[in-house]
Each structure stands twice: as structure tokens, then as C-alpha cells.
C-alpha positions in Angstrom: 7.1 22.1 14.6 6.5 18.3 14.3 3.9 18.4 17.1 2.1 21.3 15.4 2.1 19.5 12.1 0.7 16.4 13.8 -2.2 18.3 15.4 -3.0 20.2 12.2 -2.8 17.0 10.2 -5.3 15.2 12.4 -7.8 18.0 12.0 -7.2 18.6 8.3 -7.4 15.0 7.4 -11.0 15.0 8.3 -11.7 17.7 5.8 -9.7 16.0 3.1 -11.5 12.8 3.4 -14.9 14.4 3.1 -13.8 16.6 0.1 -12.5 13.6 -1.7 -15.9 11.9 -1.3 -14.6 8.6 0.1 -17.5 6.4 1.0 -17.1 3.0 2.7 -16.7 0.4 1.3 -14.2 1.1 -1.4 -11.8 -1.8 -1.4 -9.3 -0.4 -3.9 -9.0 2.9 -2.0 -8.8 1.1 1.3 -6.0 -1.2 0.2 -4.0 1.6 -1.3 -4.5 3.7 1.9 -3.4 0.8 4.1 -0.2 0.5 2.0 0.6 4.2 2.0 -0.1 5.0 5.7 0.5 1.6 7.4 3.1 0.3 5.0 1.5 -3.1 4.8 -0.9 -5.3 2.9 -4.1 -6.8 4.4 -2.4 -9.8 5.9 0.1 -7.7 7.8 3.2 -8.2 5.6 5.0 -4.9 5.6 6.5 -3.5 2.5 7.8 -0.2 4.0 9.7 -2.0 6.7 12.1 -3.3 4.0 13.3 0.3 3.4 12.4 2.2 6.6 14.2 3.8 8.3 16.4 4.5 5.2 18.1 1.1 5.4 21.1 -0.3 3.7 20.7 -3.7 2.1 22.2 -6.6 4.1 24.9 -8.3 2.0 25.4 -5.6 -0.7 25.3 -2.7 1.8 23.7 -0.5 -0.9 21.0 2.1 -0.1 17.6 0.3 -0.5 15.9 3.7 -1.0 18.2 4.6 -3.8 17.6 1.3 -5.5 13.8 1.6 -5.2 13.8 5.2 -6.5 16.0 4.2 -9.5 13.8 1.2 -10.2 10.7 3.5 -10.5 12.6 5.9 -12.8 13.9 3.2 -15.1 10.4 1.7 -15.3 9.0 5.1 -16.2 11.7 5.8 -18.8 10.0 3.7 -21.5 7.4 6.4 -21.8 6.8 8.0 -25.2 4.8 11.1 -24.6 3.9 11.5 -28.3 2.7 8.0 -28.8 1.2 7.7 -25.3 2.9 4.4 -24.7 5.1 3.1 -21.9 5.7 4.7 -18.6 5.4 3.4 -15.0 3.7 0.1 -15.9 6.0 -2.6 -14.3 7.4 -3.5 -17.8 10.8 -3.2 -16.1 10.3 -6.7 -14.7 10.7 -8.0 -18.3 13.6 -5.6 -19.1 16.3 -6.6 -16.5 18.4 -7.9 -19.4 18.7 -4.4 -20.9 22.1 -2.7 -20.5 20.4 0.3 -18.9 18.9 -1.8 -16.2 22.1 -3.6 -15.2 23.0 -4.2 -11.6 22.2 -6.3 -8.6 20.0 -3.5 -7.2 17.4 -4.0 -9.9 17.2 -7.8 -9.2 17.0 -7.2 -5.5 14.3 -4.6 -5.8 12.1 -6.8 -8.0 12.4 -9.5 -5.3 11.5 -6.9 -2.6 8.3 -6.0 -4.5 7.1 -9.3 -6.0 5.0 -10.5 -3.0 2.9 -7.4 -2.5 0.6 -6.8 -5.6 -2.9 -8.0 -5.4 -6.3 -7.7 -7.0 -6.7 -4.0 -6.1 -3.0 -2.9 -6.0 -1.1 -3.5 -9.2 2.6 -4.3 -9.6 3.2 -0.8 -11.0 1.3 0.7 -8.0 3.8 -1.1 -5.7 6.7 0.3 -7.7 5.3 3.8 -7.3 4.7 3.2 -3.6 8.3 2.1 -3.3 9.5 5.4 -4.7 7.2 7.3 -2.2 8.6 5.2 0.7 12.2 5.6 -0.4 12.0 9.4 -0.5 10.0 9.9 2.8 12.0 7.3 4.7 15.3 9.1 4.0 14.0 12.5 5.0 12.5 13.8 1.8 9.1 15.2 1.0 5.9 13.1 0.9 5.1 12.5 -2.7 1.3 12.6 -3.4 0.2 9.2 -4.5 -2.7 7.8 -6.6 -3.4 4.2 -7.5 -4.9 2.6 -10.6 -1.8 1.9 -12.7 -2.1 -0.9 -15.2 0.6 -3.5 -15.6 2.3 -4.3 -18.8 2.8 -8.0 -19.6 5.7 -7.6 -21.9 8.9 -5.5 -22.2 9.0 -2.0 -23.4 11.7 -0.2 -25.5 15.3 0.1 -24.3 15.2 3.8 -23.6 16.8 4.0 -20.2 19.5 6.7 -19.9 23.1 5.3 -19.5 26.2 7.2 -18.3 28.2 6.7 -21.5 25.5 8.4 -23.6 26.1 11.9 -24.9 24.2 15.0 -23.6 22.3 15.1 -26.9 21.1 11.5 -26.4 20.1 12.3 -22.8 18.1 15.3 -24.0 16.3 13.3 -26.6 15.4 10.5 -24.1 14.1 12.9 -21.5 12.2 14.9 -24.2 10.6 11.6 -25.3 9.5 11.0 -21.7 7.9 14.4 -21.6 10.5 16.3 -19.6 12.3 19.5 -20.5 16.1 20.1 -20.2 15.7 21.9 -16.8 13.4 19.0 -15.6 16.0 16.5 -16.7 18.6 18.2 -14.6 16.3 18.3 -11.6 15.2 14.7 -11.9 18.9 13.5 -12.1 19.7 15.6 -9.0 16.7 14.3 -7.1 17.5 10.7 -8.0 21.2 11.0 -7.1 20.8 12.6 -3.7 20.6 8.9 -2.5 22.9 6.1 -3.1 26.2 5.2 -4.8 27.9 3.5 -7.7 29.1 0.0 -6.8 32.3 -1.5 -8.2 30.6 -4.9 -9.1 28.1 -3.0 -11.3 30.5 -0.4 -12.9 34.1 -1.5 -12.4 35.3 0.9 -15.1 33.9 3.7 -13.0 34.6 2.4 -9.5 37.6 0.1 -9.4 37.3 -3.0 -7.2 39.4 -3.5 -4.1 42.4 -5.4 -5.4 43.2 -6.9 -2.0 39.5 -8.0 -1.3 37.7 -8.3 -4.7 34.6 -9.9 -3.0 33.9 -6.7 -1.0 32.2 -4.0 -3.1 33.6 -0.5 -3.2 31.1 2.3 -3.1 31.5 5.8 -4.6 28.8 7.9 -3.1 26.9 10.6 -5.1 27.3 13.0 -2.1 28.5 13.0 1.5 25.0 12.0 2.8 24.1 9.1 0.6 21.4 7.8 3.0 19.7 11.2 3.4 17.4 12.9 0.9 18.9 16.4 0.9 20.4 18.9 -1.6 24.0 18.1 -0.8 24.3 16.5 -4.3 23.7 20.1 -5.5 25.6 22.2 -3.1 28.7 20.0 -3.2 28.6 20.1 -7.0 28.4 23.9 -7.0 31.1 24.5 -4.4 33.5 22.0 -6.0 33.7 19.5 -3.1 31.6 16.8 -4.8 32.9 13.2 -5.0 30.0 12.2 -7.3 31.8 9.6 -9.5 29.6 10.7 -12.5 31.1 14.2 -12.1 34.7 13.6 -11.0 35.7 10.5 -12.9 38.7 10.8 -15.1 36.9 8.9 -17.8 35.2 11.7 -19.7 32.8 9.3 -21.4 31.2 8.4 -18.1 30.8 12.0 -16.7 27.1 12.0 -17.4 26.1 14.0 -14.3 28.6 16.7 -15.1 27.3 16.9 -18.6 23.7 17.1 -17.5 24.2 19.4 -14.5 26.2 21.9 -16.5 24.1 21.8 -19.7 22.4 25.1 -19.0 25.4 26.8 -17.4 24.5 25.5 -13.9 21.4 27.8 -13.9 19.0 24.9 -12.8 21.5 23.6 -10.2 21.8 27.1 -8.7 18.0 27.2 -8.5 18.2 24.0 -6.4 20.8 25.3 -3.9 18.4 26.0 -1.1 16.8 23.1 0.8 13.3 24.4 0.3 13.6 24.8 -3.5 15.2 21.3 -3.8 12.5 19.6 -1.8 9.7 21.4 -3.6 11.1 20.7 -7.0 11.8 17.0 -6.2 8.3 16.6 -4.8 6.6 17.9 -7.9 8.9 16.1 -10.4 8.9 12.8 -8.6 5.1 12.9 -8.5 5.1 13.5 -12.3 7.5 10.6 -12.6 5.3 8.1 -10.8 2.2 9.4 -12.6 3.8 9.0 -16.1 1.7 6.2 -17.5 0.4 5.0 -20.8 -2.6 6.9 -22.2 -5.9 5.5 -21.2 -4.9 4.7 -17.6 -7.4 6.1 -15.1 -6.0 7.0 -11.7 -7.8 6.9 -8.4 -8.2 10.1 -6.5 -5.1 11.1 -4.5 -4.9 8.6 -1.5 -5.6 10.6 1.6 -5.7 9.3 5.2 -9.0 7.9 6.3 -9.1 9.4 9.8 -11.6 6.8 11.2 -11.2 3.6 9.1 -13.5 0.6 9.1 -11.7 -2.6 8.2 -11.7 -6.4 8.5 -15.5 -6.7 8.4 -17.4 -9.9 8.0 -19.5 -12.7 9.3 -17.8 -16.0 9.9 -18.0 -19.2 11.9 -15.4 -20.1 14.5 -15.7 -22.7 17.3 -19.2 -23.5 16.3 -20.3 -19.8 16.7 -21.6 -17.4 14.1 -19.4 -14.3 14.8 -19.4 -10.8 13.4 -16.0 -9.1 13.3 -15.1 -5.5 12.5 -12.3 -3.1 13.4 -12.2 0.7 13.8 -8.8 2.3 13.3 -8.3 5.8 14.7 -5.4 8.2 14.3 -3.1 8.8 17.2 -0.3 11.5 17.3 3.1 9.8 17.9 4.7 10.1 21.3 1.3 10.4 22.9 -0.9 7.9 24.8 -4.5 7.3 23.9 -7.0 8.5 26.4 -7.3 5.7 29.0 -10.9 6.7 29.7 -12.0 6.5 26.1 -14.8 4.1 25.5 -15.4 2.8 22.0 -18.7 1.1 21.3 -20.0 -0.7 18.3 -23.8 -0.7 17.7 -25.7 -2.8 15.2 -29.2 -3.6 13.9 -30.8 -7.0 13.3 -31.6 -8.0 9.7 -34.6 -10.2 10.3 -37.5 -10.3 12.8 -39.7 -7.7 14.5 -36.7 -5.4 15.2 -35.1 -5.6 11.7 -33.0 -2.5 10.9 -33.4 -1.2 14.4 -37.1 -0.8 14.3 -37.2 0.0 18.0 -33.8 -0.7 19.4 -30.2 -1.7 18.6 -27.5 -3.9 20.2 -24.1 -2.8 21.3 -20.8 -4.2 22.6 -17.4 -3.0 23.6 -14.1 -3.8 21.8 -12.7 -7.3 22.3 -9.1 -6.0 22.0 -7.2 -2.8 21.4 -3.9 -2.6 19.5 -1.4 0.2 19.1 0.1 0.2 15.6 3.9 0.7 15.4 4.5 4.3 14.5 7.4 3.2 12.2 5.1 1.0 10.1 5.1 3.6 7.3 7.6 6.4 6.7 4.7 8.5 5.4 2.9 8.3 8.7 6.1 8.7 10.6 6.9 11.9 8.7 3.4 13.2 9.5 3.9 12.4 13.2 1.0 10.0 13.4 0.3 6.4 14.3 -2.8 4.4 14.7 -4.8 2.6 17.4 -7.2 -0.3 16.5 -10.3 -1.4 18.2 -11.3 -4.9 17.2 -14.8 -6.1 17.8 -16.0 -9.7 17.9 -19.6 -10.3 18.7 -21.8 -13.4 18.6 -24.7 -13.3 16.1 -27.9 -15.3 16.2 -28.5 -16.3 12.5 -32.3 -16.0 13.0 -32.0 -12.3 13.3 -28.5 -11.8 11.8 -27.1 -8.3 11.3 -27.9 -5.6 8.8 -25.7 -2.6 9.6 -23.4 -1.2 12.3 -21.7 1.9 13.5 -19.4 3.2 16.2 -19.4 5.7 19.0 -16.2 7.1 20.6 -16.7 8.7 24.0 -13.6 10.4 25.5 -15.4 10.8 28.8 -14.1 14.4 29.1 -17.5 16.1 29.0 -17.6 16.6 25.3 -20.2 14.9 23.0 -19.3 11.4 21.8 -18.1 11.2 18.2 -20.2 8.9 16.0 -18.8 7.2 12.9 -21.8 6.0 10.9 -21.0 6.5 7.2 -22.7 9.9 7.0 -25.8 8.7 8.8 -26.4 5.6 6.6 -24.6 3.1 8.8 -22.0 0.6 7.6 -24.1 -1.9 5.7 -23.7 -5.7 5.9 -25.0 -6.2 2.4 -25.8 -9.9 2.7 -25.6 -12.9 4.9 -26.6 -15.6 2.4 -23.0 -16.6 1.8 -20.1 -16.2 4.2 -16.4 -17.0 4.3 -15.1 -19.4 7.0 -11.3 -19.4 7.0 -11.1 -21.1 10.4 -12.6 -24.2 8.7 -10.1 -24.2 5.8 -6.6 -25.4 5.6 -3.4 -25.1 3.4 -0.9 -27.7 2.3 2.5 -27.1 0.8 4.3 -29.0 -1.9 7.7 -28.8 -3.6 8.6 -29.9 -7.1 12.3 -30.5 -8.0 13.1 -29.3 -11.5 16.5 -30.5 -12.9 18.0 -28.3 -15.6 19.3 -29.9 -18.8 22.8 -31.3 -19.0 22.8 -32.6 -15.4 22.7 -29.1 -14.0 21.6 -28.3 -10.4 18.1 -29.1 -9.1 15.8 -26.1 -8.6 12.8 -26.4 -6.3 9.5 -24.8 -7.1 7.0 -24.3 -4.3 3.2 -24.3 -4.4 0.3 -24.3 -2.0 -3.0 -26.0 -2.1 -5.8 -24.0 -0.5 -8.9 -25.8 0.8 -11.5 -23.1 1.1 -14.8 -23.4 3.0 -17.8 -21.2 2.6 -21.1 -21.2 4.5 -24.6 -20.8 3.0 -27.7 -20.2 5.1 -29.0 -23.7 5.8 -32.6 -22.9 4.6 -31.3 -21.8 1.1 -30.7 -24.0 -1.9 -28.1 -22.3 -4.1 -27.9 -23.3 -7.7 -24.1 -22.5 -7.8 -21.4 -21.8 -5.3 -18.0 -21.0 -6.6 -14.9 -18.9 -6.0 -12.6 -16.7 -8.1 -9.0 -17.2 -7.0 -6.6 -14.4 -7.9 -2.9 -13.9 -7.4 -0.6 -11.4 -9.1 2.2 -11.8 -6.6 4.1 -14.3 -8.7 7.8 -14.8 -8.5 9.5 -13.3 -11.5 6.3 -11.5 -12.4 5.0 -14.3 -14.7 1.4 -14.2 -15.8 -1.3 -13.5 -13.3 -3.0 -16.5 -11.7 -6.8 -16.2 -12.1 -9.0 -19.2 -11.8 -12.7 -20.1 -11.1 -13.3 -23.1 -8.9 -16.6 -24.7 -8.0 -17.4 -25.2 -4.3 -19.3 -28.4 -3.6 -21.4 -29.4 -0.5 -19.1 -30.6 2.2 -19.8 -34.3 2.6 -20.6 -35.6 6.1 -21.0 -32.2 7.7 -24.0 -30.9 9.6 -25.1 -27.3 9.6 -23.5 -25.1 12.3 -24.9 -21.8 13.6 -27.5 -21.8 10.8 -25.1 -22.4 7.9 -24.2 -25.4 5.8 -20.8 -25.7 4.1 -19.4 -25.8 0.6 -15.7 -26.5 -0.1 -13.2 -26.5 -2.9 -9.5 -26.4 -3.5 -7.0 -24.5 -5.6 -3.3 -24.8 -6.1 -1.2 -21.7 -6.6 2.5 -21.0 -6.9 2.2 -17.4 -6.1 2.7 -15.4 -2.9 -0.7 -13.7 -2.0 -3.8 -15.6 -3.1 -7.1 -14.0 -2.5 -10.5 -15.4 -3.3 -14.0 -14.0 -4.0 -16.8 -16.3 -2.9 -20.0 -16.3 -5.0 -23.4 -17.9 -4.5 -26.3 -18.0 -7.0 -29.7 -18.3 -5.1 -33.1 -18.0 -6.7 -31.6 -16.0 -9.6 -29.7 -13.6 -7.3 -25.9 -13.2 -7.1 -24.3 -12.9 -3.6 -20.6 -12.1 -3.2 -18.0 -11.9 -0.5 -15.0 -10.1 -2.0 -11.2 -10.0 -1.6 -10.8 -12.7 1.1 -7.4 -13.5 2.5 -6.1 -17.1 2.5 -2.9 -16.7 4.5 -4.7 -17.7 7.7 -6.7 -20.7 6.5 -7.1 -23.1 9.5 -5.1 -20.8 11.8 -7.4 -17.9 12.6 -6.7 -16.6 16.1 -9.7 -17.0 18.3 -10.7 -13.9 20.2 -13.3 -14.4 22.9 -16.5 -12.6 21.8 -17.7 -9.8 24.0 -21.1 -9.5 25.7 -24.0 -8.1 23.8 -26.5 -5.5 25.3 -29.8 -4.2 24.0 -30.1 -0.5 23.7 -32.8 2.1 22.8 -30.1 3.9 20.8 -30.7 3.9 17.0 -28.5 5.2 14.3 -30.6 8.3 13.7 -30.4 9.4 17.3 -26.7 9.0 17.6 -26.1 10.7 14.2 -28.3 13.7 15.1 -26.6 14.2 18.5 -23.1 14.1 17.0 -23.8 16.4 14.1 -24.6 19.4 16.2 -20.9 20.5 16.4 -20.0 19.9 12.8 -20.5 23.4 11.4 -17.9 25.0 13.7 -15.5 22.1 13.1 -15.8 22.5 9.3 -14.9 26.2 9.6 -11.8 25.3 11.6 -10.8 22.7 9.0 -11.0 25.0 6.0 -8.8 27.6 7.7 -6.1 25.1 8.5 -6.0 23.1 5.3 -3.5 25.3 3.3 -1.3 25.9 6.4 -0.8 22.2 6.9 0.3 21.5 3.4 3.0 24.1 3.6 4.2 23.0 7.0 4.6 19.4 5.9 6.9 20.4 3.0 9.0 22.7 5.1 9.4 20.6 8.2 
């Protein structure tokens, strides 16, 4: 079954991507897609690896998946469906002093998430992704995910359910969130299939170990606390449950018992099969992460991009003008990529008598190939897929530059090569007037001791100063060169860092590879600074967007590959590849619905 699902997924993902109308470049969609299917942000730091595969937290030994899922629910619980306020908006980061958000798990989860938001992925998107990862990592269904959530900058109301509250209070709170009584029961069961109650958090519910008070005692919700399954339901129905919120002798804290039995166990009986439980949880948890304030506009559902273009740009390294681009292809897990496969990048000049491939193109082979760890995201792992990257690094003559590029994948098995060319338009290099040169930049670190009043301990704050260098074509005279520096990955989720900095001509430097240099610096105490570099030239604005700063001065050098002239143009490759598309589309349509069902049931 997993192999069948993998094969169907690879085919059907092609259909999904075209139906959704994804068109490169779309930086928000691409960043969200990278998080969902690779588990990581653009600089390689992996969020999913903190939870996958269904980890327990070092030190506290609690289920990380349970903590992440609970964090998302409690963030959402501020929603008022009538007023259209609150919801999953990251306001929980300002609500950790509320009694309903008590416990070390909330503090640890905030720390887990705080380094991952960026310009295109909000803090609340990260919280929602955490819930998706938590469920799929522990064996649950894949929750459909969309981005575009907007972060609150202040606390919401204290409307989080608590175990000592009455059934009537719980009904009122869930109704306010927009959920019925039956949905309340299902959400509690879906949330309590993972995790435990810890003695340090609720000593009245789980008594500490008298002989070793420093070691927490856990009371699990079911017998499989690290597996997303319906045991929390079946053990409740057959009377074997050890769920502390059911069996505690303190009637005031029997919140799960009150909720589960509130309709005579009808809803719980409806969840007694694995299929019904998984299906119900998938739908309700999607509603949970999509419960947001009125006025928030979601992206389309984030589907896999089967052939993804990434890390594209002109830059200067070792006194060479280089063009870099990568092609990421899907690979079924437990299989090896075709060793005979040849992946080629073609491109057109921008200037001169062969501009835009007037009579020929250029091409080169990949400089390196990388197999992505199949465990990088629990979503991809569940789907039975991983990725293989083909990284291209080619030298560019600035007098002709580059205007657009595309890829050809030839399996050398007698079939026609597959061409990835942005639906025949090619992948456009929009401008070469201003470029980003991270290899020429640098970063310095500083610490500032801050002593608390009354002779208290010294806390140390850290900051980085980023020295950014941009290149402008040497024959141009810009009226203004500047950068917008942005960082929302701030410890403790304080206000977002957003600053505009002028870039000045670099004193004492000579042009290199057709570019002269401008530099500026910015100091930031956050964890993921990105910059947008702008140049104003003859009344026109030129932009290089969403640039990483984590590798300033330390960009690995990959030897550029040889360049060859070719009579191939984008129109000829596209026409040759498109001949087989009608039959492929027919196959895709017939398999789409089958895949969706198989992924839920597997």
C-alpha cells in the first residue's frame, strides 16, 4: 500500500500543481511549500526535526507532538465566531501567564517555534505547521494546510478551556469558538490521543513522586501516548482507560469524562473505528488551524511542487559573475534515482546579437546532486516521498548576461526528455542591474550584559551586525541603493524588526566582473534576518527579494561547470515535450480521487 500511494502521489501531484495555478516565482507559496514538505526554512534549519519521528522532549520527557498540538488549540481558543475576532493568530505568545496556558510545555513550544517565522511565513503559520507536523509525525492523517495567517501583536481574551470548569462552561467556550457539542467531543478526543498530564503542571491531578520530587510523574491519556490513534476512544468505551481526566477521584477535574459522556457517548461510539477517528480528526483539526480573525486571506492549499525551482540568482564569488539555480525533483522513498539520468540547464543571453535565444542557447550540467533526507518532513515521509536536488553553478559574461533559463531531464531510457520551462515561458531572470553578493559580506556578534535591579543576576543579550554588499552594473549610476531588513523571528515574540538602510559606494574597491559595489550594515537581535536589496536607476526600481544573511562571508564555493553553445531554444524543447501531455492528463484525472482516499486509509 505505501508503494502504491507513493506512485499515485507522484503522478497526481503534477495534476494538483497545474489545477492550483502555481506559477514561478511565488515566494510565499514556495516558502510554505518548503516548510511543509521539507520541514525546513530557506537556510536549512529544520523545524520538523524537532518533533519527528514523534519525539519526546529531552529533559521533561513529554511528548513534543502533544505540546505542539495543544499550543495550536489554545492559540485558536481565543476565537469569537460572532464577533470575528481572535483565533489562530499567535496571540498565545502574549498569553502564557493565563491560567489556561499553564505548564512548561507552552514555554518550550514557544522556544521551539520562535526562530522560524519570516517575511512570508507568519508566526501563526508556524504554529499551524507545528500542529500538522505533530499529527503526521505520530501516525495521524495529513492535515491540509494553507498559509497567510496574520499575527496578533497583543494578548487575546482568557477563553482557554480548563479541567476544573463545568460542562456548561465548556459548551459555552466551544460554541463561542464556532464548534458544536459533538465537535467539542471530537476535538478533545483528537487532542488527547497524544500526551500526558505531568505532575509539575497539575500536582493535584498527578501526585509527584515523594521519593524523587525532581523527576516528573506522567499520567498518559491512553496506552499509546506517542501514537495518533483512537485508543483514547476505545479504552474509554471499554472501561480500561487510565486517562487522568476521566478516572481521577477528584470529580472537579474529570473534564474529559464530562465532555465525552455529555451526549450519552454517542459521539465517542462514532469514533470507535480507526477510519472514522482519523477522518473526523483530519477535518476538525483543519478547521482548528483555519480558525482565524475575519478578514484574513489564506493562500491556496499548499500542494507539492513536483519540479521546484529554487535558490536562483546572480552573484559574484572569487571574482567571477556566477548564476546559480537548483531543480528539486520528487523521488519515492526506498528507491534510487536513475543513475543514467541527465539533467541539463539551458539559458538565453540578455544582451547582444543572441539576446533571448535569437538563434541559440547555452547549456550546462549540474555542478552537484544532493539526496534530501526522507525524514526531513513527516508529511513527505507519510506520503512515501523524498527529494533529489540538482544544483547548477555557471559562469556568466556580464556583457551578455542571462535573461531566462529552463531545464531538461533525460532518463536515457528511450522516452522523450521532460522539459521544465514554466509552461513554455521559461524561468525569467527579471533584471541584472542590481545583484546580491553574500560571499563579500560578513557578520559580527556582540553581547550585552544586562543586570537586573537589586543586584540580581546578569542576563546576556545577543545581537549580530550584518555587513551587506550589493553589486550594481558598473556602467549604471543609481540615484539610490538601499535594503529593507526584516526579522520576525525574535526571542519572546517582541515587535518585528523592520528597517531601511542606505547602501553606499564601497570605498577603495574596483569593479569586478562588470559590477561595482555598495555596502551597508544593520544590527539585529533576532534569529532570521532577511534583506531586500533595491536600486533606483533612471527612474526605474530594481529589486532582489528575500535574501538570506546566515551565510554572509561563508558561502561555500562550488566550482562552476562548463558552458556549451546549443541550437536548442525554449520553443523547440517545449514543443517536443508537450506531445505526450494529453494522455498524461487523462491518467492524472482518473487517479486523483483514488490517491486522496488511499492516503487517509493507509
